[in-house]
C-alpha positions in Angstrom: 88.3 113.6 140.7 85.5 116.4 141.9 82.9 117.9 139.3 83.0 121.2 137.7 80.3 122.9 139.5 79.9 126.5 139.7 78.6 129.1 142.6 77.1 131.3 140.0 75.5 134.9 141.2 72.6 136.4 139.1 70.9 139.3 140.8 67.7 140.1 139.9 68.5 143.4 139.2 70.6 143.1 136.1 68.3 142.8 133.8 66.0 146.4 133.5 62.8 147.0 132.9 60.8 147.9 129.8 57.5 149.9 131.7 54.2 148.9 133.4 52.5 145.4 132.1 50.0 143.5 133.5 51.6 140.0 135.0 50.3 137.5 132.5 48.8 133.7 133.8 49.8 131.9 130.9 53.8 130.6 130.3 54.4 130.8 126.4 56.7 127.6 127.0 56.0 125.6 129.8 58.8 124.2 131.7 58.1 120.3 133.3 60.9 119.9 135.2 61.6 122.3 137.9 61.3 122.3 141.8 60.2 125.5 143.6 59.8 125.7 147.5 59.5 129.1 148.5 61.9 131.0 151.3 62.8 134.4 152.5 66.1 133.6 150.2 66.1 131.7 147.4 69.0 130.0 145.6 68.4 129.2 142.3 70.0 125.9 140.6 71.1 124.7 136.9 70.9 121.5 136.9 71.9 118.8 134.0 69.3 116.0 134.1 67.2 115.3 130.8 67.7 115.5 127.0 64.8 116.5 124.8 64.3 116.6 121.3 62.3 120.2 120.3 59.7 120.4 117.1 56.4 122.2 116.7 55.6 120.9 119.9 57.5 120.3 123.3 58.2 116.5 122.5 58.4 113.9 124.9 61.5 113.3 126.9 64.4 111.1 125.2 66.0 110.1 128.3 67.3 111.2 131.2 70.9 110.8 133.6 69.3 109.3 136.4 72.6 109.4 138.2 73.1 112.9 137.9 69.4 113.5 139.9 71.7 113.4 143.1 72.9 116.7 142.1 69.3 118.1 142.7 68.7 116.2 146.2 72.3 117.6 147.5 71.0 121.1 147.2 67.7 120.5 148.8 69.4 118.3 151.9 71.6 121.3 152.4 69.0 124.0 152.5 67.0 121.8 155.1 69.9 120.9 157.1 70.2 124.7 157.3 66.9 125.6 157.9 66.9 123.1 161.0 69.9 124.7 162.2 69.6 128.0 164.5 73.1 128.8 164.7 72.7 129.6 161.0 70.5 132.3 159.4 67.6 131.9 162.3 65.7 134.3 161.0 66.2 133.7 157.2 64.2 130.7 155.9 65.9 129.7 152.8 64.0 128.2 149.4 65.2 127.0 146.3 64.6 126.9 142.6 65.7 124.3 140.3 65.4 124.0 136.8 67.1 121.8 133.9 69.4 123.3 131.2 68.0 120.0 128.8 71.9 120.1 127.2 70.6 122.8 125.2 71.9 126.5 124.9 67.9 127.9 124.2 66.5 125.8 126.9 69.6 127.2 129.3 68.4 131.0 128.6 64.5 130.1 129.3 64.9 128.3 131.9 67.4 130.6 133.4 65.0 133.8 132.5 63.0 131.2 135.0 64.9 131.5 138.0 65.0 135.2 137.8 61.7 136.4 136.6 58.9 133.2 137.4 57.9 131.6 140.8 53.5 131.2 139.8 53.7 132.6 136.5 56.5 134.0 133.5 56.9 137.7 133.4 60.0 138.6 131.7 61.5 141.9 132.7 59.3 142.1 135.8 59.5 140.7 138.9 55.2 140.3 139.3 56.0 138.1 143.0 57.6 139.8 146.0 58.1 136.4 148.1 61.1 135.5 145.5 64.1 137.2 146.1 67.1 135.1 144.3 70.2 135.1 145.8 72.4 133.1 143.4 72.3 130.5 141.0 74.6 127.1 141.3 75.7 126.6 137.3 75.3 123.2 135.6 78.4 120.5 135.3 80.6 122.2 132.6 81.3 125.3 131.5 79.3 125.0 128.4 76.0 125.1 130.6 77.6 129.3 132.0 78.7 130.0 128.8 74.9 130.2 127.4 74.6 132.4 129.8 77.4 135.2 129.2 74.9 137.2 127.2 72.4 137.9 129.9 74.8 137.4 132.7 77.9 136.3 133.7 79.6 132.7 133.9 82.1 130.3 134.2 84.7 129.1 131.5 87.5 127.5 130.8 91.5 129.0 131.1 91.2 130.7 127.7 88.0 131.9 127.7 88.1 133.7 131.1 91.4 135.6 129.7 88.4 137.4 127.1 85.8 138.2 129.7 85.8 139.2 133.0 83.3 137.6 135.2 83.6 139.5 138.6 80.9 137.8 139.9 81.1 133.8 139.6 83.1 132.0 142.0 83.5 128.4 141.3 82.6 125.8 143.7 84.7 123.3 142.7 87.1 122.1 145.2 90.9 123.0 144.5 92.3 119.7 145.9 95.3 121.3 146.6 93.5 123.9 148.6 92.1 120.7 150.7 95.6 119.1 151.0 96.9 122.9 152.1 93.8 123.0 154.8 94.9 119.4 155.9 98.8 121.0 156.6 97.3 124.2 158.3 95.6 121.7 160.5 98.4 119.4 161.5 100.9 122.3 161.8 98.1 124.4 164.1 98.0 121.6 166.7 101.8 120.3 166.1 100.9 117.0 164.9 104.0 115.8 163.0 103.8 112.3 163.4 100.7 111.2 162.3 99.1 107.5 160.8 97.4 107.6 157.1 94.2 105.2 156.7 93.2 105.2 153.3 90.5 103.3 150.9 92.5 100.1 148.7 91.6 102.0 144.9 93.0 103.7 142.7 92.2 107.5 144.8 93.4 106.3 147.6 96.7 105.9 146.1 96.5 108.8 144.3 95.7 110.6 147.4 99.0 109.2 149.0 100.9 109.7 145.7 99.8 113.8 146.9 99.9 114.0 150.4 102.7 111.9 151.9 105.2 114.5 149.9 103.6 117.7 150.9 103.5 116.5 154.2 107.2 115.8 154.0 108.1 119.0 152.6 106.2 121.0 155.8 108.2 118.7 158.3 105.7 115.8 158.9 105.9 112.4 158.8 103.9 109.5 158.6 104.2 106.9 161.1 102.3 104.2 159.4 100.1 103.5 155.9 96.7 101.7 156.4 95.1 100.1 153.3 91.0 100.2 154.2 89.2 97.2 152.1 87.1 99.0 149.1 83.5 99.2 150.5 84.1 100.4 154.2 82.6 103.8 154.9 84.2 106.7 157.2 82.3 106.3 159.9 83.1 102.6 160.2 86.3 103.4 160.7 85.6 106.4 163.1 83.7 104.1 165.0 86.9 102.0 165.3 87.9 104.3 168.0 85.4 103.7 170.1 85.1 100.3 169.8 81.7 100.0 168.2 82.7 99.1 164.7 82.7 95.5 163.4 86.2 96.5 161.5 89.3 95.6 163.3 92.1 98.0 162.6 95.8 97.5 164.3 97.6 100.6 164.9 101.8 100.0 164.2 102.5 103.3 166.2 100.5 103.8 169.3 102.5 107.7 169.1 100.3 108.5 166.6 97.2 109.5 168.1 96.0 111.3 164.9 95.2 109.8 161.5 94.3 110.9 158.5 91.2 109.0 156.8 90.3 108.9 153.2 87.7 107.1 152.2 84.0 106.6 150.9 81.4 109.2 152.8 79.3 108.7 156.2 75.5 107.4 156.2 74.7 110.6 157.1 73.4 111.6 153.5 72.1 108.7 153.0 68.9 108.8 155.7 68.1 111.4 153.7 68.1 109.3 150.0 66.5 106.2 152.1 63.4 108.9 152.7 62.6 110.3 149.2 59.5 108.7 148.1 57.4 110.0 144.8 54.0 110.6 147.5 56.4 112.4 149.6 57.9 114.9 147.5 54.9 116.2 144.7 56.4 119.8 144.2 59.8 117.5 142.5 59.2 117.9 139.1 61.9 115.6 138.8 61.3 112.6 140.7 58.8 111.2 138.5 60.9 111.1 135.4 63.4 109.5 137.0 61.7 107.4 139.0 60.5 105.9 135.6 63.6 105.1 133.9 65.8 104.3 137.3 63.4 101.6 138.3 62.3 100.4 134.2 58.4 101.5 135.3 55.6 103.7 134.7 53.7 105.7 137.0 49.7 104.8 135.7 47.8 107.9 134.2 44.5 109.0 135.4 41.5 106.5 133.8 44.0 104.2 132.6 43.8 100.4 133.8 47.2 99.4 136.2 49.5 97.1 134.6 51.1 94.9 137.7 54.2 94.4 135.5 55.6 97.4 134.7 53.9 100.2 137.1 55.5 101.8 140.2 54.2 101.9 143.3 56.3 104.4 144.8 57.6 101.8 147.5 61.0 101.3 145.6 63.8 101.8 147.5 66.8 104.1 146.2 69.4 101.5 148.1 68.3 98.8 145.4 69.5 100.8 142.7 72.4 99.7 140.7 75.4 102.4 141.4 75.5 102.7 137.6 72.0 104.6 137.7 72.3 105.9 141.5 74.7 106.3 143.9 74.0 106.3 147.8 77.2 107.4 149.1 77.6 111.5 147.8 79.5 112.0 144.6 82.2 114.8 144.0 79.8 116.8 141.9 77.1 116.9 145.0 79.6 117.6 147.0 80.3 120.9 145.6 76.7 121.8 145.4 76.4 120.8 149.3 79.6 122.9 150.1 78.3 125.8 147.6 74.7 126.4 149.7 76.8 126.4 152.9 79.2 129.4 151.3 76.2 131.0 150.5 74.7 130.5 153.8 77.7 131.3 156.0 78.3 134.8 153.7 75.0 135.6 154.3 74.9 135.0 158.1 78.1 137.0 158.0 76.8 139.9 155.9 73.5 139.9 158.8 76.2 139.6 161.6 77.7 142.7 159.7 74.4 144.7 160.3 74.8 147.9 157.9 76.4 146.3 155.1 74.4 145.5 153.8 71.3 146.7 155.8 68.7 143.6 156.3 64.8 144.2 156.9 61.9 142.1 156.9 59.0 142.7 154.4 56.3 139.8 155.2 57.5 136.4 155.8 60.7 137.4 153.7 63.8 139.1 154.4 65.6 141.8 151.4 69.2 142.5 151.7 69.9 145.7 150.6 72.5 147.3 148.0 73.4 143.6 147.9 76.5 143.1 145.4 77.9 139.7 144.3 81.5 140.4 145.5 80.2 140.6 149.1 78.7 137.4 148.8 82.0 135.8 146.8 84.8 137.2 147.9 86.0 135.1 150.8 89.6 134.5 151.5 91.6 131.2 151.4 91.8 131.4 155.0 91.8 127.9 157.6 88.9 129.0 160.6 89.6 126.8 164.0 87.1 127.2 166.2 88.1 126.3 169.7 84.1 125.5 171.8 85.6 123.6 174.8 88.6 126.2 176.5 89.4 123.5 178.8 90.0 120.6 176.2 93.1 118.8 176.5 94.7 118.4 172.9 96.3 114.8 172.3 100.1 114.9 171.4 101.3 113.2 167.9 104.4 113.4 167.8 107.3 110.8 167.4 109.0 112.0 170.2 108.4 114.6 173.3 109.2 118.2 172.3 112.5 120.1 172.6 112.3 122.3 175.4 113.6 125.7 175.8 117.5 125.8 175.8 117.9 122.9 173.5 117.8 122.2 169.8 116.7 119.0 167.4 119.2 116.7 167.2 119.1 114.4 164.1 118.9 110.5 164.8 120.6 108.7 162.2 118.6 105.9 160.4 115.0 106.7 161.6 112.7 110.3 159.9 113.2 113.3 160.5 110.2 114.1 162.8 112.1 110.9 165.8 115.1 113.3 166.9 116.9 114.0 170.0 116.8 117.3 172.3 120.8 118.6 172.7 121.5 121.6 174.9 122.3 124.7 173.1 126.1 125.7 173.2 127.7 128.2 174.4 126.6 131.7 173.4 123.2 130.5 172.2 119.8 130.1 172.9 116.8 129.2 171.7 113.2 130.4 173.4 110.5 128.1 171.1 109.6 124.5 171.7 111.0 122.3 169.2 113.4 124.5 167.7 115.6 123.2 164.6 118.9 125.0 165.9 119.8 127.5 168.3 120.7 131.3 167.6 123.0 133.9 168.5 121.8 136.7 170.9 121.8 139.8 169.7 124.9 142.2 170.4 123.9 144.0 173.2 122.1 140.7 175.0 123.5 137.5 176.4 122.2 133.8 176.7 120.5 133.1 180.1 122.0 130.4 182.3 119.3 127.9 181.3 119.9 129.2 177.4 116.4 129.8 177.0 116.0 134.0 176.8 118.5 136.8 176.0 119.0 138.9 178.8 120.1 142.7 178.5 123.8 143.6 178.8 124.8 145.6 181.7 126.9 149.1 180.7 130.2 148.9 182.5 132.8 151.2 182.4 135.0 152.5 185.6 132.7 155.0 188.1 132.9 157.3 190.8 130.0 155.5 192.9 131.4 152.4 193.0 134.3 151.5 195.6 136.7 150.9 193.1 136.5 154.0 191.5 136.2 155.9 195.1 139.3 154.2 196.0 141.6 155.1 193.5 139.7 158.8 193.3 140.7 159.3 196.8 144.2 157.9 196.4 144.7 160.3 193.9 143.8 163.3 196.1 146.0 162.3 198.3 149.1 161.9 196.7 148.1 165.1 195.3 148.2 166.6 198.5 151.3 165.8 199.0 152.9 166.8 196.8 151.4 170.0 196.3 152.7 170.1 200.1 156.1 169.1 199.0 156.3 171.7 196.5 155.3 174.2 199.4 158.2 173.3 201.6 160.4 173.8 199.2 159.3 177.2 197.8 159.5 177.9 201.9 163.2 176.9 201.2 163.9 177.8 198.2 167.4 179.4 199.6 168.8 176.5 200.9 171.6 174.0 199.6 169.6 170.8 199.4 166.9 172.5 197.3 169.3 174.6 195.1 171.4 171.6 194.1 171.0 170.1 191.1 168.7 172.7 189.4 166.6 173.8 191.7 164.4 174.8 188.1 164.3 171.2 187.4 163.0 170.4 190.8 160.3 172.5 190.7 159.5 171.1 187.1 159.5 167.8 187.9 157.4 168.5 191.3 154.3 170.0 189.1 154.6 167.4 186.3 154.8 164.4 189.3 151.3 166.8 190.3 149.8 166.3 186.6 151.0 162.9 186.7 148.7 162.1 190.0 145.6 164.5 188.4 146.0 162.7 185.1 144.4 159.6 186.9 141.6 160.7 187.5 140.2 160.9 183.3 140.9 157.3 183.4 137.6 157.2 185.6 133.8 157.7 184.5 132.2 157.3 181.8 134.4 157.3 178.5 133.4 160.7 176.3 134.9 162.2 173.3 137.1 164.6 175.0 138.4 162.4 178.1 139.4 160.0 175.1 141.2 162.3 173.1 143.3 163.7 176.1 143.7 160.8 178.8 146.5 158.7 177.2 148.3 161.7 175.6 148.1 163.4 179.1 150.0 160.8 181.0 152.6 160.3 179.0 153.3 163.7 178.0 153.8 164.8 181.7 155.0 161.9 182.5 157.8 162.2 180.0 158.5 165.7 181.3 159.0 164.3 184.7 160.8 161.2 183.6 163.2 164.1 181.2 164.0 165.9 184.1 165.7 163.7 186.0 167.2 162.1 182.8 168.7 166.2 182.8 169.4 166.2 186.9 171.8 162.8 186.4 173.2 164.0 183.2 174.8 167.2 184.8 175.8 165.8 187.6 178.3 163.2 185.8 179.5 166.1 183.2 180.2 167.7 186.4 182.3 165.2 188.1 183.9 164.7 184.4 184.6 168.5 184.5 187.4 168.7 187.5 189.7 166.3 185.8 192.7 168.4 184.5 192.6 169.4 180.9 188.8 168.4 180.7 186.9 169.8 178.1 183.4 169.0 179.8 183.3 172.3 181.9 181.3 174.3 178.9 178.6 171.5 178.7 177.7 172.1 182.9 175.3 174.8 183.5 171.7 175.1 183.2 171.1 175.6 179.4 172.4 172.1 178.7 170.1 170.8 181.4 167.0 173.1 180.4 167.9 171.4 176.5 167.5 167.7 177.4 164.8 167.9 179.2 163.0 170.2 176.4 164.2 168.0 173.9 163.2 164.6 175.1 159.8 166.3 176.2 159.3 167.8 172.6 159.8 164.1 170.9 157.0 162.5 173.2 155.0 165.7 172.2 156.1 164.9 168.6 154.9 161.3 169.0 151.1 162.5 170.6 150.4 165.0 167.5 151.6 162.2 165.0 149.1 160.1 166.6 146.4 162.6 167.4 146.3 163.8 164.0 146.2 160.6 162.4 144.1 157.9 164.0 143.1 159.4 167.1 141.6 157.7 170.4 137.5 157.8 170.8 134.4 156.1 172.8 133.8 152.7 171.8 131.6 149.7 172.9 133.3 146.1 173.2 130.0 143.9 173.5 132.3 140.7 173.5 134.8 140.7 176.0 132.4 140.4 178.4 129.7 137.9 178.3 127.9 139.8 180.1 128.5 143.4 179.8 128.8 145.7 177.2 131.6 148.0 178.1 132.4 151.6 177.6 135.6 152.2 177.0 138.4 154.3 174.5 139.4 152.3 171.8 142.7 153.5 171.1 142.9 154.1 167.7 146.4 153.3 166.2 147.6 150.9 168.4 150.8 151.1 166.8 151.4 154.9 168.0 150.2 153.7 171.7 152.8 151.3 172.2 155.1 153.8 170.0 154.6 156.4 173.0 154.8 154.2 175.9 158.1 153.1 174.4 159.5 156.0 174.1 158.8 156.9 177.8 160.1 153.1 178.4 163.6 154.4 176.6 163.8 157.7 179.0 163.4 155.9 181.7 166.2 153.3 181.3 168.0 156.3 180.0 167.6 158.2 183.5 168.1 154.9 185.3 171.7 154.2 183.5 172.9 157.7 183.7 172.3 157.9 187.6 173.8 154.1 187.9 176.9 155.8 186.9 176.6 157.9 189.0 175.7 156.7 192.3 178.7 157.2 194.1 180.0 160.4 192.9 181.2 162.2 196.3 178.5 165.4 196.2 177.5 165.9 199.6 173.8 166.4 198.0 173.8 164.0 194.7 170.6 162.3 194.4 171.8 159.9 191.5 171.7 157.1 194.5 167.8 158.4 194.8 166.8 158.6 191.2 169.0 155.2 190.3 166.3 153.7 192.9 163.5 155.4 191.6 163.9 154.5 188.1 164.2 150.9 189.1 161.0 151.1 190.7 159.1 152.9 188.0 160.5 150.2 185.3 159.9 147.3 187.2 155.7 149.3 187.6 155.7 149.5 183.8 157.2 146.2 182.6 154.4 144.6 185.2 151.8 147.1 183.5 152.2 145.6 180.2 150.7 142.1 180.5 148.2 142.8 183.1 147.1 145.6 181.2 146.2 143.2 178.7 145.2 140.6 179.9 142.2 142.1 181.6 139.1 143.2 179.9 136.9 146.0 181.1 136.9 148.2 184.0 139.9 146.3 185.2 142.2 147.2 182.5 141.4 151.1 183.6 141.9 150.3 186.7 145.3 148.5 186.4 146.5 151.5 184.3 145.5 154.1 187.1 147.2 151.7 189.4 150.0 151.9 187.2 150.0 155.5 187.0 149.6 156.5 190.7 152.5 153.9 191.7 155.1 154.9 189.2 154.7 158.7 190.4 154.6 157.8 194.2 157.8 156.0 193.8 159.2 159.0 192.2 157.9 161.2 194.8 158.8 159.1 197.6 162.6 158.0 196.5 163.5 161.7 194.9 162.0 163.9 197.4 161.3 162.0 200.5 165.3 162.3 201.4 165.2 166.4 200.7 162.3 166.8 203.1 163.9 164.7 205.6 167.1 167.1 205.7 164.6 170.5 205.1 162.5 169.5 208.2 164.2 166.9 210.5 167.9 167.5 209.7 167.9 171.3 209.3 172.1 171.4 210.1 172.8 169.3 207.2 171.0 171.5 205.0 173.6 174.7 205.0 177.1 175.6 203.5 178.8 174.1 206.7 176.7 170.5 207.3 178.0 170.3 203.2 181.5 170.8 204.3 181.2 168.6 207.6 179.6 165.9 205.6 182.4 166.4 202.8 185.4 166.3 205.6 184.0 163.0 207.3 184.0 161.6 203.1 187.7 162.7 202.7 188.2 161.1 206.5 186.8 157.9 205.0 189.1 157.9 202.0 192.1 158.5 203.9 191.2 155.9 206.4 190.5 153.5 203.8 187.3 152.5 205.2 185.5 153.3 201.7 184.4 150.7 199.3 186.8 149.4 197.5 189.7 152.0 198.3 192.6 150.8 199.9 193.9 152.2 203.0 196.5 155.3 203.3 196.5 156.6 200.3 197.4 160.3 199.8 195.4 162.9 200.3 195.7 163.6 196.4 195.3 160.4 194.8 191.8 160.0 196.8 190.6 162.9 196.0 191.3 162.9 192.1 189.6 159.6 192.5 186.1 161.1 194.5 186.2 164.9 194.1 183.6 167.2 195.6 181.8 168.8 193.4 180.1 171.9 194.6 179.2 173.6 191.4 175.7 171.6 191.3 174.4 173.1 194.4 174.0 176.1 192.4 
């Protein structure tokens, strides 16, 4: 585990000044172990290495923990690296001031005051040297060291202690191992490396690393292709050199697909080169080195004027590599690495502040740089995010996956018996897409969009309705206008010849109502063309069925009166009182009012309304009229069908009555055609969607109306315009005598020859009453 090293921010302005005073040259309590190197900005360090006994005079050193000397060297090494790096603080030279705590509370206070107020002299509460600009202090190993500084400044505390005291300027530099593991996860996810190899050192730390990392990468969709344990003692740089065939260590790669590997082991040799150059003669300002060297190598440096003893004299040429690990370690320990990171964190924070320019403003004073209005939080608040800098825009990143990525339009399909990172790619099912690489599942498009052919994106659906601009709409509108014009001409013809027997026969007023109804039937089809709105949806179906019901009711009244008139000619018949215009009007009005009642109930309960159908047609949004109550819609259609069937039956029975101008035959044929059209309409209507459904209904309306117009009024127009000699009483009588002659001659169907005139006439009377 990494040590509890802390970054402790101390500003020199936090201690108040008490007034002017001359700078003293003496030091009431000199500290023998310190290392000071001037610079534009200083980083302080409170290390814990030496133990002292305190009496009336400052006693000699009792003992030192030589292993902790690396903490001092780690800070010096980091500052030297930064000063040589032109990319970090290029115009600022970092210095340092290192003191020891001596594992004592009083000495911790004393060394802290030294860091703040002393460079070459000690003066509490005053800064006599302008060149000393202390930025921060890197604290000791434990919370006790910082806790002793609580009265003077801020410190780091245990969990219970931090609940009591707020410490805004403390930044814990102990690397949070959870963040380190998450950093690895973020890096792998950024480059989409899901199939990685693991190299770990073969010891307890390596096993702990695997115990934490493997479940973590599994939860984030990453698999370990293999795990290799490296013998303890091999350095990380030897493993890295293996990739370039420059190492004597030979490692096999079980899975060539795993082009990315995670290595966990000992540090590199680069912190080693620095340690190899540590010599007492080369670091004269290091107040820690002499005591460390004497205790580490069990020798002593001779005092000036004293004889040199060959057996225990330090030569200064000893090397740190010869020391056992219990005294000094050549690889960077966790504590030292924390100090190293702390220095770099401060340097990068300062560098960012300098680049920011005005927050805070920096200005050069002599050989130093002063940062004005510097606050502790400005240095220590970096967010816990991973920043990745790509320097080569043309660099091709390697793939580290078990198989190729699933492209757009495909989804992952699990391979049985293999890790979840190994999978097949299956095309998206119908109605779904995938617009990203390596998607777990395809998804449906929004309702107003539809999948593209390759199922990689959603395209907007087209708004669709039967409009006047398209050919079908234009054609139906033209047919409607033509039949309406023809109906108007027929109506005008009947008005012009209103006093002729052909027009007056079978109730002239009902004939006029029928023509007007047919004209309105043709025009009602225009309500079905164009974009549906509230008004058109509300009117088109009820208008159509009411007008059609009026037309069919008129034909039912006509055929009923013909049948009643025939029955009235029989001797002793009581039906004569029912033969007249009032009865025919009553039939037409009553049948129409029943349909009107159905439509009133429909519109008052659940009327039709505009609606969007997004599912019937894959690539279209159908703008349609929702019929509201489907039950009522089929009720009004069913009632209209009932009227048509009734008219057909009555007309069929009256088709052979001997009236010269009997319409029953034509009504029979027209009702037969009418019913055929609407019986074929229902299945076709239900099987089509969108504007096709609307076109089918318009076609049915036009066809059935044209059948009624043609079958009933074409023969009458033929007589009126082309055979005017038959459009008179005489023509009607001549036509009657021909029928009588046929009767006497036995040439009529189902008649026996040579019947008496009375018998024949009783079977086929001439009904002239229905003309008027």
